[in-house]
C-alpha positions as CSV (number, residue, x, y, z in Angstrom):
1,X,103.2,120.0,99.7
2,X,103.5,123.9,100.7
3,X,101.0,124.8,97.9
4,X,98.4,122.6,99.4
5,X,98.9,124.0,102.8
6,X,99.5,127.6,101.9
7,X,96.0,128.7,102.5
8,X,95.3,126.8,105.6
9,X,98.3,124.9,107.1
10,X,96.5,123.7,110.3
11,X,93.8,122.1,108.1
12,X,96.4,120.6,105.8
13,X,98.2,119.2,108.8
14,X,95.0,117.7,110.2
15,X,94.3,116.0,107.0
16,X,97.9,114.5,107.0
17,X,97.3,113.5,110.4
18,X,94.3,111.7,109.3
19,X,96.1,109.5,107.0
20,X,98.9,109.1,109.3
21,X,96.5,107.9,112.1
22,X,95.1,105.4,109.5
23,X,98.5,104.2,108.3
24,X,99.8,103.6,111.8
25,X,96.7,101.6,112.3
26,X,97.4,99.7,109.3
27,X,101.0,98.9,110.3
28,X,99.5,97.4,113.7
29,X,96.7,95.4,111.6
30,X,99.5,93.8,109.4
31,X,101.9,93.1,112.2
32,X,99.0,91.1,114.0
33,X,98.0,89.2,111.0
34,X,101.3,88.6,110.0
35,X,102.1,86.8,113.3
36,X,99.0,85.0,113.0
37,X,99.9,84.0,109.3
38,X,103.3,82.8,110.3
39,X,101.5,80.6,113.1
40,X,99.2,79.1,110.6
41,X,99.8,75.4,109.8
42,X,98.2,76.0,106.3
43,X,100.5,76.1,103.2
44,X,98.1,78.3,101.4
45,X,98.3,81.0,104.0
46,X,102.1,80.6,104.4
47,X,102.5,81.5,100.7
48,X,100.7,84.8,101.4
49,X,103.4,85.9,104.2
50,X,105.9,87.6,102.0
51,X,103.4,89.6,100.1
52,X,101.6,90.5,103.2
53,X,105.1,91.6,104.6
54,X,105.8,93.8,101.8
55,X,102.4,95.5,102.0
56,X,103.0,96.0,105.7
57,X,106.3,97.6,104.9
58,X,104.8,100.0,102.3
59,X,102.1,101.0,105.2
60,X,105.1,101.6,107.3
61,X,106.8,103.7,104.5
62,X,103.5,105.7,104.2
63,X,103.7,106.1,108.0
64,X,107.3,107.6,107.9
65,X,106.7,109.8,104.9
66,X,103.5,111.4,106.4
67,X,105.5,112.1,109.6
68,X,108.2,113.9,107.5
69,X,105.5,115.9,105.7
70,X,103.6,117.0,108.8
71,X,106.9,118.1,110.4
72,X,108.0,119.9,107.2
73,X,104.8,122.0,107.5
74,X,105.7,122.6,111.2
75,X,103.3,119.9,112.8
76,X,103.7,117.6,115.4
77,X,103.0,114.1,114.1
78,X,102.4,113.0,117.7
79,X,99.6,115.7,118.5
80,X,96.2,114.3,118.1
81,X,94.2,116.4,115.6
82,X,90.5,116.5,114.9
83,X,90.7,114.1,112.1
84,X,93.2,111.9,113.6
85,X,90.9,111.2,116.7
86,X,88.2,110.7,114.3
87,X,90.0,108.0,112.3
88,X,91.1,106.3,115.5
89,X,87.4,106.0,116.7
90,X,86.4,104.6,113.1
91,X,89.2,102.1,113.0
92,X,88.8,100.7,116.5
93,X,86.2,97.8,115.4
94,X,88.4,96.7,112.8
95,X,91.5,96.3,115.3
96,X,89.2,94.7,117.4
97,X,88.3,92.0,114.9
98,X,92.0,91.3,113.9
99,X,93.1,91.3,117.6
100,X,90.2,89.4,119.1
101,X,88.7,87.0,116.4
102,X,90.2,83.6,116.2
103,X,89.4,83.2,112.3
104,X,91.8,84.3,109.7
105,X,88.8,84.6,107.3
106,X,87.5,87.3,109.6
107,X,90.6,89.0,109.9
108,X,91.0,89.4,106.1
109,X,87.5,90.8,105.9
110,X,88.2,93.3,108.3
111,X,91.5,94.3,106.6
112,X,89.6,94.6,103.5
113,X,87.4,97.0,105.1
114,X,90.4,99.0,106.3
115,X,92.2,98.9,102.8
116,X,89.1,100.2,101.2
117,X,89.0,103.2,103.6
118,X,92.6,103.7,103.4
119,X,92.4,103.9,99.5
120,X,89.6,106.3,99.6
121,X,91.8,108.5,101.9
122,X,94.6,108.5,99.7
123,X,92.1,109.2,96.6
124,X,90.9,112.1,98.5
125,X,94.5,113.6,99.1
126,X,95.1,113.3,95.2
127,X,91.8,115.2,94.5
128,X,92.7,118.0,97.1
129,X,96.1,118.4,95.6
130,X,94.8,118.4,92.3
131,X,92.1,120.9,93.2
132,X,94.9,123.4,94.9
133,X,97.4,123.0,92.0
134,X,100.2,121.1,94.0
135,X,101.7,118.8,91.3
136,X,104.3,117.5,93.6
137,X,101.8,116.7,96.3
138,X,99.4,115.2,93.8
139,X,102.4,112.9,92.6
140,X,103.3,111.7,95.9
141,X,99.9,111.0,96.9
142,X,99.2,109.1,93.7
143,X,102.1,107.0,94.3
144,X,101.0,105.8,97.4
145,X,97.2,105.5,96.0
146,X,98.5,103.0,93.5
147,X,100.0,100.8,96.4
148,X,97.0,101.0,98.2
149,X,94.9,99.9,95.4
150,X,97.3,96.9,95.0
151,X,96.5,96.0,98.5
152,X,92.7,96.2,98.1
153,X,93.0,93.9,95.0
154,X,95.1,91.2,96.9
155,X,93.0,91.2,99.9
156,X,89.7,91.3,98.1
157,X,91.1,88.2,96.2
158,X,92.0,86.5,99.6
159,X,88.4,87.3,100.8
160,X,86.8,85.9,97.6
161,X,89.0,82.6,98.1
162,X,87.8,82.2,101.6
163,X,84.1,83.0,100.5
164,X,84.4,80.7,97.6
165,X,85.7,77.7,99.8
166,X,82.7,78.2,102.3
167,X,80.2,78.4,99.7
168,X,81.4,75.4,98.2
169,X,82.3,73.2,101.0
170,X,79.8,74.8,103.5
171,X,82.6,75.2,106.0
172,X,85.4,77.8,106.4
173,X,89.0,76.7,105.5
174,X,90.6,75.3,108.8
175,X,93.3,77.7,109.9
176,X,95.0,76.9,113.3
177,X,96.9,79.9,114.3
178,X,96.0,80.4,118.1
C-alpha cells in the first residue's frame, strides 16, 4: 500500500476511506436484510440465508482490512474524508429502501445497486494500484474485487428470479417478514 500512497498519502487515505464508508454501509445493509430474511416465512428465502451471511461476513472483513490499511498509512479510520462523505450521501437512498420498504424484492434490487457500485469501487482501486506499480495492493484489492463480483452475480440472480416470478405470475412473490 505504501507505493500507492507515496506521492500523496492524504489522497490515498481518502480513497481507502471511500471504500471503508461503502463497506460499513454494506455490512448494515446485509445485517438488515438477514434479519428480514430470517423472519420470512418462505423456504426459498430461508435457503439463501447462509450465503447472505457469508457475504455479510466478507463485507465485514473488507471493512476491517481497510481500517488496518488506513491506520498503517497514519490515517484515522473514523475521521470523515471528502470521498467518504460523498459515499455516505450516495448510499442514503439505498439504505432508506432496505430499512423502510416492506418488500424483499425491493431490498434485493437496492442491494444489487449497492453491490454494483461496490464492485466498481474495488475495480478502481485495482486499476490505481496497477497504475502506480503497487503489486501488493493490487493483489489485495483484486482478491476483494473477486468476492464482490461473486456477490453481484448472486444478488443479480435473486433479482432475476423475483422479476421472472412477477412477469410470469403477474404478482410479486409473497414474502412476510414484518
